[in-house]
N, C-alpha and C positions, 0 to 999 in steps of 0.2 A: 504493499500499500504506499510506503513511504517513497520507494522508488519510483512508483506511479506519479505521485504528487510532484516529485523532483522533476520526473521527465516532462509533465504538462507545464511546469512552471518554467523550465527551459525552453520549451517549444514556445511559450508565450512570448518570452524575451526574444527569441530568435524571430518571430514573427513581427514583433514590434520594431525591432532594428531593421528588418527587411523593408517594413513600411516606411521608416525614415529614410533609408537609402534611396527608395523609389521616388520619394518627394525631392531630395537632394539631386538626383538625376535629372528630374524634371526640370529643376531650377537651373541646373548647370547647362542643359541643352536649350532652354527657352531664350527666346530673344528679350531684350530689356522691357518692351512694352507688354509682354505677357506675364510678368510678375506678380502684378496686382491681381491677375485672375487666378493664378496658382495660389496666392495665399489666400484669396477669398474662397477658393475651393477646398483648401486642405488647413483651414484655420484650426479644426479641431486636432490636428496632428501636430501643430506648431506650438506646442507647449514646453514646460520646463526640461521634461525628459528628452524632447527633441535636441534642445540645445546643449542639454548635459551629453548627448551623444556626439554633437558637433565638437564639443571641446574634447572628447576623447579622439575623434578624428584629427584635430589640430596637433594634439600631443603626439600621435602615431605618424603624423607628417613633418615633424620638426626637422627631419635630415632632407626633405623634398621642398624647397622654397617655392617653387611654381605651385605646387599642391596646396601648401599652407597659405599661400596668397589667395588662391582661389576660394578655399574654405573661409578664411578672414572676410573676404568681399560678401561672400554669400551671406555669412552670419551678420554682417554689419547692415547689409541691405535688407535683410529680413526683419532685424529689430526695430529697424525705421518704419518699414511698411506695416508690419504689425501693430506698431503705436498708432499709425494713421488710421489702419483698418478699425481698430478697436474705439478710437476717439469718435469715428463716424458712427459705428455700431451703437454707441451709447446713446445715440438721440434716435429712438425708435420711431417717433412720430416723423421724422424727415424721411427714415428709410421707408416706411410705409406710404409716404406721399409720392417718393422717388419710384417705388414699385408700382404705384397706380399709374404714373406717367409712362412707365416702361411697358406696362401692359397695355395700356391704350395706344402706345406707339405700334407695338406689334399687330394689331388688329387694324390699323389705319393704313398700312403700307402694302402696297402690291407690286412695286418695281424699286429698282435701285434709284430712279429719279425720284419716287415718292420717299424714300428713306432719307435722300440728300435733303430733299426740301424740308422734311418734317424735323430732322436734326439742326437745319439751321434756324428754324422757327424757334424750337427749344431752346437754342444757344442764345437768340436773341432775346428771349424771354426770362433768361437767366436760371433755367431749369436744367441745365447741365452743370450740377454741382457735386461736390464730393459723394453726396449720398446716391445721386444717380450713377455716378462713375462706379460706385460699390457694387449696386444692382447690377449694371451692365458687365462688370468684371465676374460677379459669381455666376451670372448666366452663361457667359463664355466659358468660364472655368468648368462648369458642370458639363457644358457641350463637348470641350474638345477632349473629355476623357470618358467620354461614352461611345458605345456603339450605336449611335442613331443611325437609324435605317435611310435618312435623307441627308446627303451630304450638303443640302441647302439649308437645312436647319443650323447646321454648324457655320456655314458661310454667314448666314444672316446675324447669328449671335457674334460672329467675330467682327463683321462690319459695323454693328451698332456699337460694340465695344470700341474698336479703332477709331471710328469717326467721333465717339464721345470723348475719347482720349485726345484727339486732337484739338477739339474744340476747347476742352478743359485747360490743355497745356497752353493754348493761344490767350488764356485768361491770365496766366501767371505773369509776375512782374518782369519788366524787361531784363532786370539784372539776372534774375534766376534763368531766364531763358539763354541769355548770353554765355552764362557761367556753364550751363549744360552743354552748349556747343563747343566751348573751349575745351572741355574735359574730354571731348570725342576726339581732339585733333592730337595725333600721336607725335609729331614732330616738334620739338620745342621751338624751334626758330619760327616754324609756321604758326605755332600757338601765340607767341610773342608778336607776330605780326597782325594776327587776328586781334589780339586785345589792343594794340595800337589802334585798329580800325574802330574797335567797340568803344573807344573813350573819345572818338573824333566826332563831334557834333555834325549831324546832318539830317536829311529828312527821313521821318519814320514812314515806311511804306511796305506794302506787302504785293507779292505776285502769287501766282498759283503754286509755285514751288519755293520760293524765298520771302521771308520776313526780314526787312532792313530795320535793325535797332541799334541804339546807342545809349551809354549812360556815361556817368561821371567816374573817376577812380575812387573817390571818397564812397560812393554808394556800393560799387562793385567790391570795396574792401570791407565795408560793414556787413554785406551779405556774406562774404566768404570768411570773415572772422567770426560772425555769430554761428554760422553753420559748422564750423570747425569746433567752436566751443561747445555746441550743442552734442557734437559726435563724441568728443572726448568724455564729456559728462555721461552720456548714454552707455559709453563702452565700460566706463568705470562702473556705473551703476549696474549693468549687466554682469560685470565679472564679479562684484559683490554678492549680488542676488543667487549667482549660480555657484558661489564659493568656489571659484576657479581663478586661475592667474589670468592677468591681461594677455592678449595675443600679443606675440612679439612682432608680427608684421603688419604693416598698415596696408590698407587696401590701396591700390593704384589711385583711385579717384581721390582718396584723401590726400595722398601724398602730391597729386597734382594741384589740388586745392592750394595746400602749403605753398607750393612754388609760386602759383598765382598770386598768392596774398603777398608773399616776400618780394616778388618781382613789383607789384604795385607800390609798396612801400620805398623799395629801392629807386624806383624811375619816376614817381609821380607824387608821392606824399611827403 
């Protein structure tokens, strides 16, 4: 009897770790714009035991800098996304209202043109807010991991989520959008040139493929500095709550943000 209980306990642990590893694999393979959907779909798995498992993986990867960097990045992004997810989920009234808007949207579109038109109307009315984005992320997250008989259903869920994401991102402050763009520039010289352009005053305009934005060195510095302060506070808090040491490797985006902040101080402030 004792051996059977031990076997069942070990089997449960194995199943749990396998489930966590499947979620990690989904995150590692997913595009950046799909992470919200994965968090929405697997929030129930992303609890303290999951992050304890991640800490064990980080310890095991200490001799593999590339793998360790990947795990630290996943961990950092997850903590931030989960915090945002839970903050939105705490307001049930807004979630219910967003769910009603989403259901009405599904019943009112019959073509891609209808979808684009209705999403534009919702954006103009201020309906594409964090609650709506979470509802659309949850719907797409559920659709992408199910064996739906109709690929059209998955496509519609993705299209709604992707369009909502685009509209929501365009509502973000210019500084945040500029920094996100700079973080994706790999070459340091090119990134420095892009930052010079970003702090050069000019007309703010948009085309079908590009938005032309600018800000000031002071405002960019404030956003970078506040973001970095929040990151380190969050990292320290997570390490304390999990009773584990801080990760020794900073994610690439954090390193680049520190470089951007220091470059702004050195050349503009």
